[in-house]
GUFI-861694 format. One record per residue: residue number from 0; residue in three letters; x, y, z of N, C-alpha, C, O, CB in turn. Coordinates in steps of 0.001 Angstrom, whole numbers, plus 524288, in hexadecimal, padded with zeros to 5 digits. Glycine has a CB too. Layout:
BEGIN
(atom NUM ALA (X Y Z) (X Y Z) (X Y Z) (X Y Z) (X Y Z));
...
This chain:
BEGIN
(atom 0 MET (94089 D11E2 B85D1) (9451E D0FF4 B828E) (9430F D0CFB B7CA2) (94552 D0996 B7A17) (94893 D0B6B B8688));
(atom 1 ALA (93DB1 D0FCB B7B8B) (93A8B D0C47 B7790) (93BBA D1066 B72C3) (93AB4 D0EDB B6E53) (93325 D0B03 B7937));
(atom 2 ASN (93E10 D161E B7382) (93E28 D1860 B6E3A) (944AE D17EC B6E26) (946C1 D19B3 B6A31) (93B11 D1F09 B6D79));
(atom 3 LEU (94789 D1611 B717F) (94F20 D1752 B7016) (94DE2 D14AE B69AF) (94AF9 D115A B67CA) (955DB D11F2 B7581));
(atom 4 GLY (952F9 D194A B6763) (952AB D180D B6218) (94E62 D1870 B5EC4) (94EDB D163D B5A84) (953E4 D13E8 B61B3));
(atom 5 THR (949B5 D1B0D B5FD5) (94528 D1BE0 B5BB4) (947A5 D2139 B592A) (94B0E D2419 B5AF6) (93E3F D1CB6 B5EAB));
(atom 6 GLN (94477 D2197 B53DF) (945F6 D26C7 B51BE) (94093 D2ACC B5456) (93BFE D29C3 B555B) (9466E D266A B4A10));
(atom 7 THR (9436C D2F21 B54AF) (94047 D339F B57B6) (9413A D3826 B5390) (94578 D37C7 B5153) (942CD D353D B5E6E));
(atom 8 SER (93E70 D3BEB B5240) (93FA4 D404A B503E) (93FD3 D4490 B52B6) (94131 D4890 B506A) (93D57 D40F5 B4D1E));
(atom 9 ASP (93EB9 D4498 B56F3) (93CF0 D4AAB B5ABD) (9446D D4A34 B5DA7) (945DE D464D B6010) (934F9 D495C B61FB));
(atom 10 TRP (94769 D4E21 B5CD1) (94C97 D4E0B B5ECF) (94BA9 D516C B6527) (94F1B D53E8 B676A) (9511E D5159 B59EA));
(atom 11 ARG (94686 D50B4 B66E6) (94652 D519B B6CAB) (944E3 D4D16 B6FBE) (94399 D4CB3 B745B) (942AC D55B4 B6DF4));
(atom 12 SER (94577 D4967 B6BC0) (944BA D44AC B6F96) (94905 D4212 B72FE) (94D9C D427E B719F) (942E8 D408F B6C9C));
(atom 13 ASP (94797 D3F2A B77C4) (94C05 D3EBD B78EE) (950CB D3BA2 B7802) (95524 D3C04 B7A08) (94B5B D3EBD B7BD6));
(atom 14 GLY (94E93 D37AE B739E) (95390 D3524 B70C8) (956BC D394A B6E08) (95B6B D3854 B6E84) (951E2 D30C1 B6C60));
(atom 15 SER (955DB D3D52 B6B77) (95739 D4056 B684A) (95A5D D439D B6A94) (95DCB D45F0 B6823) (953B8 D423B B65FD));
(atom 16 LEU (95974 D4441 B7020) (95B26 D47C6 B7302) (9608A D4680 B7550) (96468 D4952 B74D6) (95770 D48BB B768D));
(atom 17 ALA (96047 D4033 B78D2) (962D5 D3DAF B798C) (967E6 D3CE6 B7513) (96C4F D3E8E B760C) (95FC7 D3A6E B7AC6));
(atom 18 TYR (96697 D3A30 B702F) (96A1B D3A23 B6B26) (96E39 D3EAE B6C51) (972C5 D3E9B B6DE3) (96678 D3B5C B6540));
(atom 19 GLY (96AAA D42CA B6ADB) (96DCB D46FA B69E2) (9712E D4966 B6E20) (97533 D4BE3 B6D3E) (96ABD D4A83 B6805));
(atom 20 ILE (96EA6 D4830 B7404) (9736B D4934 B781B) (978EE D4530 B7687) (97CFB D46CD B7480) (970F0 D4777 B7EF7));
(atom 21 PHE (97804 D40D2 B77C0) (97BD2 D3D2D B78BF) (97EA6 D3C23 B72BB) (9817A D383F B72C1) (97906 D37D6 B7B9E));
(atom 22 ARG (97E69 D3E78 B6E7E) (97FBE D3F84 B6765) (9830D D44DA B68E5) (987A7 D451B B6786) (978D4 D4106 B6201));
(atom 23 PHE (980E2 D48BA B6B79) (983A7 D4C9F B6BEB) (9877B D4CFA B6F0C) (98A5D D50A8 B6DE9) (9815B D4FAE B6C8E));
(atom 24 THR (9898D D4924 B74E0) (98B5D D480F B77E6) (98E4E D4398 B751E) (990C8 D4225 B78FA) (98857 D47C7 B7BDA));
(atom 25 PHE (98ED4 D4281 B73D6) (99246 D3D35 B70B3) (99591 D3D4D B6BA2) (99940 D3AD6 B69C5) (98E67 D3915 B6F03));
(atom 26 GLY (9917A D4297 B69E7) (9963C D4526 B6660) (9997F D496E B67F5) (99D09 D4AEE B6510) (99451 D471F B61BA));
(atom 27 LEU (9987B D4BD5 B6CEF) (99BDB D501E B7051) (9A05E D4BA0 B701B) (9A463 D4C44 B6D8B) (99933 D529A B7780));
(atom 28 ASN (99F66 D475D B72D4) (9A480 D4412 B75A8) (9A88B D431A B71A4) (9AD46 D43CA B7229) (9A2D5 D3DF6 B7830));
(atom 29 ILE (9A583 D4109 B6CA4) (9A8AD D3F16 B663F) (9AB63 D4419 B66EF) (9AF49 D43E1 B69BD) (9A46F D3E2E B5F18));
(atom 30 MET (9AA67 D47C5 B6556) (9AC79 D4D6A B636C) (9B06E D4EE8 B672A) (9B51A D4F82 B6634) (9A7EF D521B B632F));
(atom 31 MET (9AE6B D4F63 B6B04) (9B2B8 D50BE B6F42) (9B735 D4E31 B6FD9) (9BB1B D508C B7162) (9B101 D506F B73E5));
(atom 32 ARG (9B750 D4837 B6E8B) (9BC16 D4559 B6E4B) (9C007 D484E B6A2F) (9C472 D4A0F B6AE9) (9BACC D3F58 B6C94));
(atom 33 GLY (9BCD5 D4835 B65A3) (9BFA7 D4B1E B628B) (9C1A5 D4F59 B6187) (9C588 D4F6F B5EB3) (9BEAC D4AF9 B606C));
(atom 34 ILE (9BFAE D539E B6365) (9C0F9 D593B B662A) (9C3B1 D5795 B69A0) (9C6B3 D557F B6681) (9BCA8 D5CDB B6878));
(atom 35 VAL (9C5D8 D565A B6E61) (9C952 D55E8 B7166) (9CF76 D5475 B7008) (9D3A4 D5642 B7196) (9C73B D52F6 B7432));
(atom 36 ARG (9CD8B D4ED1 B6B09) (9D212 D4E18 B6907) (9D463 D50EE B65A7) (9D922 D5029 B65B2) (9D22D D4A8F B678C));
(atom 37 ILE (9D2A0 D54D5 B61D0) (9D4A8 D5878 B5EE3) (9D72D D5C5C B62AC) (9DBD5 D5D8A B627A) (9D0B2 D5AAD B5B5E));
(atom 38 ALA (9D35B D5E79 B6687) (9D4C1 D6280 B69D9) (9DADA D60F7 B6C71) (9DEC3 D6394 B6B72) (9CFF0 D6324 B6E51));
(atom 39 LEU (9DADC D5D3C B6F33) (9DFB8 D5BDF B708C) (9E40D D5A1B B6D01) (9E88C D598B B6E9B) (9DF10 D589C B73A1));
(atom 40 GLY (9E27F D592B B67BE) (9E77C D5928 B62EC) (9E76C D52F7 B6167) (9E7F3 D4F0B B6422) (9EECC D5B53 B659D));
(atom 41 ILE (9E688 D53B2 B5BC5) (9E750 D4E4E B5AAB) (9EAF3 D4CE7 B5AD7) (9EAB8 D481A B5B0F) (9E62A D4C9F B5730));
(atom 42 PRO (9EFEE D4EAE B5AE9) (9F52A D4ACE B5C70) (9F595 D484A B5FAA) (9F81C D443B B5F29) (9F935 D4C64 B5D4A));
(atom 43 ALA (9F2C8 D49E9 B655D) (9F1C8 D48A5 B6B51) (9EEE4 D42FE B6A22) (9F11C D3EE9 B6B5F) (9ED89 D4DBA B6F09));
(atom 44 PHE (9E9DE D42FD B67B1) (9E636 D3F49 B658C) (9E9DB D3C32 B63EC) (9EB0E D389A B66E1) (9E242 D40E7 B6181));
(atom 45 GLN (9EC81 D3CAA B5F0F) (9F0AC D3891 B5C00) (9F2F6 D35F5 B5EF6) (9F266 D3132 B5E94) (9F4CF D3A8B B58E2));
(atom 46 THR (9F684 D382E B632B) (9F84E D3585 B671C) (9F770 D31F5 B6A32) (9F97D D2DB3 B6B14) (9F8EB D3744 B68FA));
(atom 47 TYR (9F2FA D34EB B6C57) (9EFEA D317C B6EEA) (9EEB8 D2A9D B6CE4) (9EFE3 D2637 B6E74) (9EB25 D34A1 B6EF1));
(atom 48 MET (9EBAD D2D11 B6880) (9EB3B D286A B6420) (9EFA1 D24A3 B645B) (9EF20 D201C B65E5) (9EB39 D2AAC B5E36));
(atom 49 LEU (9F47E D26F6 B628E) (9F899 D23EC B61B9) (9F922 D1FB6 B666A) (9F908 D1AEA B6618) (9FD4B D2768 B610D));
(atom 50 THR (9F9C0 D2309 B6B02) (9FAF9 D211A B70AE) (9F743 D1CE5 B6FE5) (9F900 D1941 B6D47) (9F9E3 D2547 B762B));
(atom 51 GLN (9F344 D1C85 B7141) (9EEA5 D1932 B7295) (9EF7B D1380 B6F72) (9ED6E D0F47 B707A) (9E8E3 D1C62 B70B1));
(atom 52 PHE (9F1F1 D145E B6CAB) (9F2F8 D0F62 B6733) (9F753 D0DDE B666B) (9F8CC D09DE B6431) (9F1DB D10CF B6183));
(atom 53 LYS (9FA09 D11C2 B68A8) (A00B0 D0EA1 B6814) (A0299 D09AF B6983) (A072F D0898 B6893) (A0487 D111C B6AFD));
(atom 54 ASP (9FF02 D05DC B6C26) (9FFEE CFFF5 B6BCF) (9FD04 CFCAE B69A8) (9FCBF CF7EE B6A59) (A004C CFDEF B6FCB));
(atom 55 VAL (9F9B1 D00A0 B65AA) (9F6BB CFCD6 B604E) (9F7CD CFCB7 B5DE9) (9F7A7 D0111 B5BDE) (9F335 CFCAA B5DE6));
(atom 56 PRO (9FA56 CF885 B5A66) (9FF6B CF7BD B5760) (9FC06 CF73D B51D1) (9FE6C CF816 B4DBC) (A03B8 CF1D1 B5971));
(atom 57 VAL (9F6EE CF5FE B519A) (9F377 CF691 B4CA3) (9EFE5 CFC44 B4D0B) (9EBF6 CFBF6 B4A4B) (9EF2D CF0F6 B4C3D));
(atom 58 MET (9F03E CFFA2 B4EE8) (9EF57 D05B8 B4F41) (9F42B D084A B4CC0) (9F7F1 D08A9 B4FB6) (9EE9F D07DF B5589));
(atom 59 PRO (9F4A0 D09B0 B490C) (9F951 D0BC0 B45DD) (9F7D6 D11F0 B47D7) (9F365 D13AE B4872) (9F93B D0A42 B3E34));
(atom 60 PRO (9FD85 D1519 B48C5) (9FCD6 D1BB3 B49B3) (9FB26 D1CFF B4492) (9F937 D215D B4521) (A0296 D1F82 B4B78));
(atom 61 ALA (9FAA3 D1B5B B3E74) (9FAE7 D1D4F B3BF7) (9F530 D1EA9 B3AB7) (9F33C D2239 B3824) (9FE01 D1B84 B3983));
(atom 62 PHE (9F297 D197C B3E26) (9ED29 D19D7 B3AE7) (9EAAD D1F04 B4157) (9E773 D2281 B409B) (9E893 D10D2 B39A3));
(atom 63 LEU (9ED22 D1E00 B467D) (9EB6E D2028 B4A47) (9EB85 D25DA B49D1) (9E83B D2886 B4C16) (9EDC9 D1E5F B4E27));
(atom 64 LEU (9EEC7 D27A7 B4744) (9F05F D2F03 B47BB) (9EC4E D3151 B4427) (9EA79 D35A8 B451F) (9F790 D3162 B44EB));
(atom 65 PRO (9EAB2 D2E56 B3FB2) (9E668 D3031 B3C8B) (9DF57 D3065 B40EF) (9DBA8 D3376 B4157) (9E67A D2B01 B368D));
(atom 66 PHE (9E083 D2C67 B42B7) (9DB6F D2B23 B4417) (9DB16 D2F50 B4968) (9D704 D31DF B497C) (9DA98 D2434 B453A));
(atom 67 ALA (9DD8D D2FF9 B4C52) (9DFC9 D32DC B517B) (9DEC0 D376F B4F4D) (9DB5F D3A00 B5190) (9E613 D3219 B539E));
(atom 68 SER (9E0E2 D3980 B4B14) (9DF8E D3FCD B47C0) (9D94A D3FEC B4550) (9D738 D4442 B4537) (9E46D D40B1 B4150));
(atom 69 ALA (9D6FE D3C87 B43DA) (9D25E D3E66 B42D8) (9CEA5 D3CAE B47EA) (9CB6C D4011 B490A) (9D098 D3C56 B3D4D));
(atom 70 LEU (9CE8C D38BE B4AA8) (9CA60 D3857 B4EA5) (9C843 D3D64 B513B) (9C39A D3E8C B5173) (9CC4E D3506 B52C9));
(atom 71 PRO (9CC39 D4038 B5324) (9C94D D4498 B566B) (9C58E D47B8 B52B8) (9C157 D4920 B548F) (9CD9B D48D4 B5933));
(atom 72 PHE (9C6C2 D48E9 B4DB0) (9C31B D4B77 B4B2C) (9BEA6 D4839 B47A8) (9BAF6 D49C7 B44FE) (9C5FF D4EEB B482D));
(atom 73 ILE (9C07A D437E B48BE) (9BB3F D411E B4747) (9B629 D3FD8 B4C6F) (9B170 D3EF8 B4C3E) (9BD23 D3B53 B4477));
(atom 74 GLU (9BAD9 D4066 B5196) (9B56E D403C B555F) (9B31A D4490 B553F) (9AE6F D4489 B5668) (9B60D D3F39 B5B24));
(atom 75 THR (9B4FE D4848 B542C) (9B3CD D4E15 B558D) (9AF09 D502D B5119) (9AC52 D5418 B51BF) (9B9FC D5204 B54FE));
(atom 76 LEU (9AEC6 D4C85 B4C70) (9ACA3 D4C62 B488D) (9A5E1 D4A1A B491D) (9A14A D4B6B B488A) (9B06B D4971 B4573));
(atom 77 ILE (9A9E2 D4526 B4AE2) (9A3C1 D410A B4D5B) (9A030 D4309 B5065) (99B89 D4383 B4F47) (9A4CE D3C2A B5121));
(atom 78 GLY (9A322 D44CA B5604) (9A1A4 D47D0 B58D9) (99E29 D4BBB B58F7) (99A4A D4BED B5BCF) (9A449 D48DB B59B3));
(atom 79 LEU (99FD3 D4F97 B552D) (99D0F D533B B53E1) (997B3 D52CA B5141) (993EC D559F B5229) (99FE5 D5596 B5179));
(atom 80 CYS (997FF D4DC7 B4CF9) (992B4 D4D29 B4A71) (98F52 D4BC1 B4D7B) (98ABB D4D26 B4D28) (99256 D49E4 B4690));
(atom 81 ILE (991A5 D47F3 B51D2) (98CD5 D448C B54C7) (98A45 D4939 B59F1) (985E1 D4903 B5BE5) (9902B D3D84 B5853));
(atom 82 LEU (98E6C D4D12 B5B26) (98C69 D505A B5E8C) (98778 D546F B5C8B) (983A7 D553A B5F5D) (990FC D531E B605D));
(atom 83 LEU (98822 D5708 B56FD) (98412 D5791 B53D8) (97F09 D54C9 B5216) (97A97 D568F B51A5) (985EE D5814 B50ED));
(atom 84 GLY (980D9 D5021 B513B) (97CEB D4C14 B4E52) (97DC3 D4EA3 B4863) (97A15 D50B0 B4611) (97587 D4C3E B50DF));
(atom 85 PHE (98355 D4E47 B460A) (9829E D5024 B40C7) (985AE D4A11 B3ED8) (988A8 D473F B415A) (985DD D5718 B3F09));
(atom 86 GLN (983E2 D4999 B3A41) (98357 D43A2 B3959) (985F5 D4043 B3D31) (98A7E D3EB0 B3D77) (9857D D421C B3428));
(atom 87 THR (981A6 D3F84 B4047) (9821F D3CBD B4330) (98336 D3644 B423F) (98655 D332C B4433) (97E99 D3E1E B455B));
(atom 88 ARG (9801C D35ED B3F46) (980D6 D2D70 B3F31) (98543 D2DC5 B3CB7) (98891 D2A81 B3DF5) (97BB7 D2839 B3AD8));
(atom 89 ALA (9869B D318F B38B8) (98D8E D30DD B371E) (991EC D31AE B3B62) (995B4 D2EBA B3BAB) (98F65 D357E B329A));
(atom 90 ALA (99130 D35C2 B3E9B) (99554 D35E1 B42FE) (99448 D321D B4781) (99805 D303E B49E2) (995B4 D3B74 B455A));
(atom 91 LEU (98EF7 D30D3 B48E5) (98FAA D2B52 B4C71) (993CE D2607 B4866) (9972C D22FC B49FC) (987B5 D2873 B4DCB));
(atom 92 VAL (99223 D26A9 B4440) (993B9 D2152 B41F2) (9991D D20F8 B422B) (99B8E D1CFA B4343) (99202 D2061 B3C4F));
(atom 93 LEU (99B7B D2679 B40CB) (9A104 D27B3 B40E3) (9A51D D275F B461D) (9A9C9 D2646 B466F) (9A0FA D2CD6 B3F24));
(atom 94 GLY (9A0A5 D2904 B4A84) (9A26E D2A53 B4F11) (9A2FF D237E B51D8) (9A649 D2244 B5521) (99DF5 D2F1E B5214));
(atom 95 ALA (99EC7 D1FAB B4F70) (99E72 D191E B5120) (9A42F D167C B4EE8) (9A6F3 D131C B50EC) (99852 D157B B4D8D));
(atom 96 LEU (9A4BD D191E B4A75) (9A8A1 D15CF B48CE) (9AE27 D18AC B4915) (9B1B0 D15DD B476D) (9A749 D13E7 B4355));
(atom 97 MET (9AFD8 D1DED B4AE6) (9B485 D1EB8 B4ECA) (9B3F1 D1D10 B53A0) (9B816 D1CB1 B5608) (9B5F5 D23C5 B4F79));
(atom 98 ILE (9AF81 D1BBC B564A) (9B196 D191E B59A6) (9B24F D1372 B59A7) (9B3E8 D1129 B5D92) (9AF89 D1A55 B5D0A));
(atom 99 THR (9B144 D1143 B55AE) (9B1BB D0C57 B544E) (9B916 D0C8C B53A8) (9BCB4 D09B2 B550A) (9AD7F D0AE6 B4E76));
(atom 100 ALA (9B8BA D0FE7 B51C0) (9BFDD D10F4 B4E2A) (9C281 D1041 B5486) (9C53B D0C6A B557F) (9C1DD D1A1D B49DA));
(atom 101 LEU (9C154 D1488 B58CF) (9C2DA D13E4 B5CA1) (9C2C9 D1005 B5F61) (9C6BE D0F11 B61F1) (9C1D0 D1648 B5E32));
(atom 102 THR (9BE24 D0C77 B5FBC) (9BE72 D078F B6379) (9C2A3 D04B0 B6014) (9C69A D02E3 B621D) (9B845 D03D4 B647F));
(atom 103 PHE (9C1E3 D0467 B5C15) (9C682 D009A B5912) (9CD16 D02FC B5BF4) (9CFA8 D0088 B5F32) (9C625 D0219 B506D));
(atom 104 GLY (9CE38 D072C B5A18) (9D251 D09B4 B5D4D) (9D481 D0753 B641A) (9D8E9 D0657 B65C2) (9CFC1 D0F89 B5DBB));
(atom 105 THR (9CF99 D0717 B667C) (9D03B D0753 B6BB0) (9D02A D01A8 B6D27) (9D223 D0058 B7156) (9CC2E D0AB7 B6E62));
(atom 106 MET (9CE05 CFE28 B69FD) (9CF6A CF8C9 B6AD6) (9D360 CF6CC B67DF) (9D469 CF21C B6826) (9CB70 CF5B2 B6A29));
(atom 107 MET (9D544 CF91B B65A1) (9DB9A CF833 B6329) (9E109 CF8BB B67C5) (9E53B CF668 B6825) (9DCAF CFDC2 B5E09));
(atom 108 ARG (9DE2E CFD6D B6B26) (9E339 CFE5B B6EEC) (9DF02 CFCE8 B7526) (9DD75 CFFAE B78C2) (9E6B0 D06B7 B6E35));
(atom 109 GLN (9DE74 CF77F B73E1) (9DAFB CF48F B7818) (9D7DE CF87A B7C7E) (9D769 CF6D3 B80FC) (9DF13 CF073 B7B81));
(atom 110 ASP (9D602 CFD11 B7B44) (9D433 D0069 B8007) (9CE32 CFE23 B825C) (9CB15 D015E B80A1) (9D3A3 D072E B7DDC));
(atom 111 PHE (9CCB0 CFC26 B83E3) (9C820 CF868 B83E7) (9C459 CFCBC B8700) (9BF9D CFBF3 B8747) (9C94F CF1D7 B874A));
(atom 112 THR (9C68D D00F3 B891A) (9C37E D03B5 B8DB5) (9C087 D082F B8A0A) (9BBEE D0990 B8A60) (9C7F1 D068F B9320));
(atom 113 ILE (9C4FF D0A46 B85FF) (9C39B D0F62 B83DA) (9BFD3 D0C01 B7D6A) (9BD42 D0EAE B7A5A) (9CAD7 D143B B8288));
(atom 114 ALA (9C073 D0697 B7CE7) (9BC02 D0577 B7A9A) (9B685 D0478 B7A0F) (9B319 D0426 B76B3) (9BCB4 D03D7 B79D8));
(atom 115 TRP (9B77E D03FD B80A9) (9B002 D02D8 B8431) (9AFD8 D09B4 B828F) (9AC9D D0A5E B7F0F) (9AF2F D0066 B8EC3));
(atom 116 LEU (9B19D D0D1B B83AC) (9AFDA D14B9 B837D) (9ADD9 D1380 B7D04) (9A945 D13B2 B7B8F) (9B752 D1B5B B8448));
(atom 117 GLN (9B2BB D1227 B7977) (9B16A D129A B74D4) (9AC6C D102B B7233) (9AA57 D11A7 B6E21) (9B538 D113C B72CD));
(atom 118 LEU (9AB03 D0C45 B7546) (9A509 D0835 B74F8) (99FAF D0CF7 B7636) (99C14 D0E5F B735C) (9A512 D01FB B7B9B));
(atom 119 ASP (9A0C5 D0E18 B7A40) (99C8E D11FC B7CA5) (999C5 D164F B782C) (99531 D1752 B771E) (99FCE D15A9 B8187));
(atom 120 TYR (9A19D D1956 B7514) (99F8F D1C49 B7167) (99C9A D1962 B6C80) (99907 D1B0B B69BF) (9A3BD D1F6A B6FC7));
(atom 121 ALA (99ECD D156B B6C63) (99BEE D11E7 B65B1) (9977D D113A B6803) (99455 D11F2 B6474) (99E98 D0AD8 B62AD));
(atom 122 ILE (993C3 D0FB8 B6E01) (98F21 D0E3C B6ED5) (98B9F D147C B6DED) (98764 D144E B6BA6) (98EF8 D0B12 B74E4));
(atom 123 ALA (98D37 D1878 B6F64) (98D95 D1DC7 B6F47) (98AB2 D205E B69BD) (98718 D2381 B692C) (993B2 D1F0A B6FC7));
(atom 124 PHE (98E5F D1D3C B65B6) (98E44 D1D9E B5EBD) (988C0 D1BB7 B5EE2) (984D2 D1E43 B5DC8) (99328 D191F B5A5C));
(atom 125 PHE (9890D D16DC B6067) (984E2 D1321 B5E08) (97FB0 D14EC B60FD) (97BDA D1452 B5E28) (98656 D0C5D B5F16));
(atom 126 ILE (97EC6 D1681 B64D0) (97A4A D1802 B65AC) (9780E D1F47 B62EF) (973C3 D2117 B61BE) (97A80 D170E B6C01));
(atom 127 LEU (97CF0 D2139 B62F2) (97BE7 D256E B5E66) (97AA6 D247F B5A07) (977D9 D27B0 B57C6) (97F60 D2827 B5D3F));
(atom 128 ILE (97BD8 D2119 B581D) (97A32 D2001 B52A3) (97555 D1CA7 B50FD) (972AC D1CA6 B4CFB) (97E5C D1DA1 B5062));
(atom 129 ALA (97516 D193D B566D) (96FE9 D1686 B55F7) (96AEE D19E8 B573D) (966A8 D1844 B55C3) (96FF3 D11D4 B59A5));
(atom 130 MET (96B4D D1EA0 B59F5) (967D3 D21D5 B5C38) (967B4 D25C8 B5941) (965E3 D29E4 B5AF7) (968AA D2319 B611A));
(atom 131 ARG (96972 D2578 B5493) (969D7 D2ABC B5114) (96484 D2CDE B4F77) (96445 D31AA B4F38) (96D18 D29B4 B4BA8));
(atom 132 SER (960E2 D2A97 B4E80) (95BB5 D2BF7 B4E5F) (95983 D3096 B5306) (955CA D339D B52B3) (958E8 D269C B4EE6));
(atom 133 TRP (95D8D D2FC2 B5791) (95AD2 D33EE B5AF5) (95EA9 D3994 B59D4) (95E2E D3D38 B5CEF) (95AC0 D31C5 B622F));
(atom 134 ASN (96230 D3A06 B5591) (9641C D3EAA B5594) (9614C D4157 B5268) (9611D D40C5 B4DA3) (968ED D3EF2 B5496));
(atom 135 LEU (95E86 D44FC B557C) (95C1C D485C B52E7) (95D0D D4EA5 B551C) (959F4 D51FC B5394) (956B1 D4673 B52FB));
(atom 136 ILE (96146 D501F B58A2) (96378 D5427 B5A6A) (96976 D5431 B589F) (96D6F D53BE B5B4C) (9628F D543F B5FFD));
(atom 137 SER (968E2 D54D0 B53B0) (96D90 D5613 B526A) (96D84 D5814 B4ACA) (969B1 D5890 B47EB) (9714D D5061 B5467));
(atom 138 VAL (97293 D58BB B49B1) (97287 D5CA3 B4454) (970FB D5915 B4134) (96EBD D5B78 B3DAF) (97800 D5F8F B420C));
(atom 139 ASP (970C8 D53BA B4028) (96E22 D507B B3B70) (967BB D50CF B3CD3) (964E1 D5105 B38F6) (97087 D4968 B3B3B));
(atom 140 ALA (96593 D50DC B4132) (96067 D523B B41AF) (95F64 D56D3 B3E47) (95CAA D567D B3A55) (95F0B D533A B4725));
(atom 141 MET (96262 D5C9A B405C) (96181 D60A9 B3EC2) (9627A D606F B380A) (95FF2 D62D4 B34BA) (96499 D6434 B420B));
(atom 142 MET (96544 D5E29 B3784) (9660A D5E54 B31D3) (961AC D5A57 B2E37) (96151 D5B32 B297F) (96C51 D5C76 B30E5));
(atom 143 GLY (95E85 D561E B30A0) (95B06 D540E B2F8E) (95D0B D4E6E B2D1A) (95A7C D4BA1 B2A25) (95815 D5786 B2CB9));
(atom 144 GLY (962DA D4D59 B2F43) (96517 D4743 B2DD6) (96535 D440C B3251) (967F2 D401F B31DA) (96B0E D4711 B2B92));
(atom 145 GLY (9636A D448B B35AB) (964B3 D40A3 B3B45) (961EE D3D65 B3A8B) (95E80 D3DB9 B3730) (963CD D425A B4113));
(atom 146 ALA (962AB D38F9 B3DBE) (95FDC D31D4 B3DB6) (959E0 D3301 B3D9E) (956AE D3024 B3B71) (96163 D2D25 B449F));
(atom 147 ALA (958C5 D3734 B4004) (952A5 D36CC B3EE0) (94F7A D37EB B398A) (94BAD D3566 B3802) (9505D D3A4D B4255));
(atom 148 ALA (95164 D3B6B B377F) (95085 D3D2C B3382) (950EE D37C0 B2E7B) (94D62 D3700 B2B52) (95457 D41FE B335E));
(atom 149 LYS (95621 D3456 B2EB1) (9579C D31C5 B2B3C) (95567 D2BFD B2C8E) (95683 D27F9 B2A28) (95D21 D3298 B2AAE));
(atom 150 SER (951A4 D2C87 B3166) (950AF D2600 B3229) (94AA8 D27C4 B338B) (9477B D247B B3509) (954F1 D21D3 B37F7));
(atom 151 ALA (9499F D2BEF B3315) (9424A D2BCF B32AD) (9405B D2AC4 B2EAB) (9427F D2BC5 B2A7A) (93F28 D3092 B3383));
(atom 152 PRO (93B0E D281D B2F28) (938D7 D2527 B2BE6) (9390C D299E B26CB) (939FD D2E41 B27A3) (9330B D22D8 B2E32));
(atom 153 ALA (93816 D279A B21B6) (936FA D2AAF B1E2B) (930F7 D2BEF B1DB4) (92DFD D2829 B1DCD) (93927 D28A8 B19DA));
(atom 154 ARG (92F27 D3046 B1D44) (92978 D303F B1C32) (926A6 D3163 B155C) (9280B D341C B11A7) (9278F D34F6 B2042));
(atom 155 MET (92187 D2D31 B1672) (92025 D2C8A B1087) (91DDF D310D B0F08) (91BC5 D33D4 B1259) (91C75 D2809 B0F1F));
(atom 156 THR (91DF5 D327B B09AB) (91B20 D375E B09C1) (917FF D33B8 B0321) (91964 D3076 AFFE1) (91FFC D3EF6 B0990));
(atom 157 THR (91325 D3724 B0463) (90E4C D3761 AFECF) (90F42 D39DF AFB84) (90C42 D3A30 AF7C5) (90910 D395A AFF41));
């Protein structure tokens, strides 16, 4: 456990491998949420959202319809970026904020069981953001823009 969270420059390390697999799986999960909603039809998802919030007077349909229309595409894009490790930090921060917004709505509905599930997602986002120095198996790392490149100490030249 002594090496937990320490910087490594070897993409073959256990930490980088574990991070890459977890990031890929989590990105797939988020992306597929969006893809399935798109495939089943945006109107169906809009109807689902309106039904879920019909007894929440402070959540007007004028807000819910645009949110329900955009959410599947946002989930798909964020998930794809996380899956590939492209713009990883931005995708993780946006995804964490998305889960925050979803948790807010869930709490407005007083659906505490789903809120606990969303907390699991928030924890996964936390782990992926906090351990981003292991993001070495990613598009970001291949492009030289990964966390490792940005957090490595600068070398002095003489």
